[in-house]
Every structure is written in C-alpha cells, then in structure tokens.
C-alpha angles and dihedrals in degrees: 000000000000136000108272140194116199087341093307119116112246111242103228093180089077129067118271090249089062091050090052091052091046092054107034089175087076093057091047093051091048091051092051091051093046091052092060118093115237112265119224106236114206121214095253109110092352127133108193117205121207128207111294090017129108136187133191131194144148138239087260091068108121093195109039125050102158131045116195147162137178144167088085114153110151087357121095127222112219125200116189118184136176107219093205100053095021088229106162132193128190124190138168111223127196101178097260096128107347100170093053093043092054090048088052096052091042089056092046095054092041091053089065094039105047094100093049113099098192136047136058140244114261125187129201120195121195132167146046128084140209094297123180093246097046091233091137092054092048093051092047089054091046091053095046091050094045091052091045088054095059121110092232129064112262121196117214105217105159123034109171100147141125107335091018092053098044133117128176127213121177092340092309120114124219136174116257096210116037095173145018140188133206124210104223093202099051101022089233113153120199142163109270148177125202123211088193121050102168173098101132093357094165094044092051093046089049089055089055095044092056091055105269120178120236107296134201109228102179137068105197094186092063093025089232129145105218118195117189151283085222124175133194140149128241110310112249116255092349091156093050091053094048089054094055121100123245096266093055093049092048094046094045106035101039128079087211113023096180096052101045119122114255095258096055096102095044089049092051090046091054094048091048090050089050092051090050091051092048110037091154110034091178085073104032105032109017109028093146092043093236127129123255102250128208135183132185112259124213091279089057093251128129114260124182115243127202114251091227089064095059 
C-alpha cells in the first residue's frame, strides 16, 4: 500500500533530505534528468497539459504519442504510469487540493489497467525549487503523503523536485527544469519546451485563474480533446489588473516572481483580456453547454470537430 523506492517504504516522518540520502538512486536519476537539454516538442502527436489539467492515455492511442507540460516554477509535474498496460497520466499540480488530485489520477490510470495482471504503478515527480516561501517543499511533501496514502503500492522512480531541481544565480534561486514530456509509447521522460500550447490556451488558462479544480481534458477511448463546458462570473477587478504595469502583475500574480519564464506576464495579460471579453462563458462560449471537441487530423494537429458529428 505505501510509497516505495526500490521496494523499501519511504519514511515520510523524516525530512526529504534524509529520504534522498537513504535512496541515492533518486539523486542519481535527478542528476541524469537535469543534465539533459530541454527538447523542443512540436505539436504533431502532442497533447499539452496546462496547470490543473490532466490527461491519461495508453500506447494504443493512434493520435497522441507525447504528453507534456511546462512553465512550472513552484508547481510540480507528475507522471503516473502502469508498467503492465502502459497507461500513462500527466498532470500539472499547484497544491490546490493535492490529496484529491492524486486520487483522481490514480483512478484514471487504474481504469485502463484493471484487466492487466502484471505490472506496477510508477510515479515520476519533477518541478519546484528552493523558493523563498517554501511553496515547492510544501507541495513535494503533499504529493509524497498523498501517494503514500493510496491503497495500492506506488513506486517512486523519478524525484527531481525542490532541492534536486534548484539552481542559484547571484543569490536568486531558479528551477533547472521548467517542463517535461513523456513518450507514451516508450515511457521515456525528458525535459521539454513547447512552441504550441493549444488549442484554446486562453480559455483553459481562464478556467484555472477563476479557481477551477483539476480537470480531465482527454478521452483516450475516442481520442478526443474535450475542453469545457466551463462557467465563471465576471473576474474581480479585471480592468484594474489590465491597467497595471508588468512589474505589478509579476509581483502580485505569481508565486515566484523572480523565477518566472519571460512570457509569464504576456500570458497573464492574454488570459485577463480573455476573461474581460467573456465575463459569462455560458452565453458567449458554451451556449449549448457542450464541450469544445478536438481530434488530431492527418497531419497530427488538433482540429475542432462539430459536436453533431460525434
């Protein structure tokens, strides 16, 4: 039932530094991952997962071969995989409701693995750094505890988080790895960046900024990306925030202002503008209360399909 490293239960009563020293294989694996340059992952065959989203699929998927996410500062990216079925889930956690989120991704992977007699559940944790507010450390501890509480054995294979993902430059701390991808077919996990983060990037970001819970965005059985329907009311003080300069937005709307990627502010502005344009998505975006559905076309890119064709 517990969280295991090489068959030995992780002692969560002790600091994570003690855990790393007790299991040197974790530090070696993290070092290896950190040493790899980030690969640019093109949109073909990619399913990009935003903050507070998750997606699960299997090697049989004819549309999606790579799951990925980035822009994680204090956030952690979690990959959970069943070695028997190959069912793989990737999620981008920010500590909003970690225990419930871990239960959700466990259920999603198990739903593809129940008929598989062999294999085990393996988890890979990447992200965070030694931030001033210790939000990364808090999230690391939450994730370890949540996996340790699961009724099934979970094997911790990759642990490249917080102090193991930290670099220092002129007394300022930064994450080394901001994003990762997992190849669903081969199970390879690698540092990654993503030129394309769509479809519906602003809509999905708006869903997060308005306090959304962790959301499953993919139906592996139909190989469809399903966005929404999402509902929110007018975003508080949206005009005020759009009038602020970059420094104010960075300082007030980031958990780690000094460590954000360069496009953080432009991304937030774009999301706030979207929220201003769509104060009532039930009217402007989802009048029929149906999701926006996408499938991969012959070029391997997402293409919206009409719901009446499904």
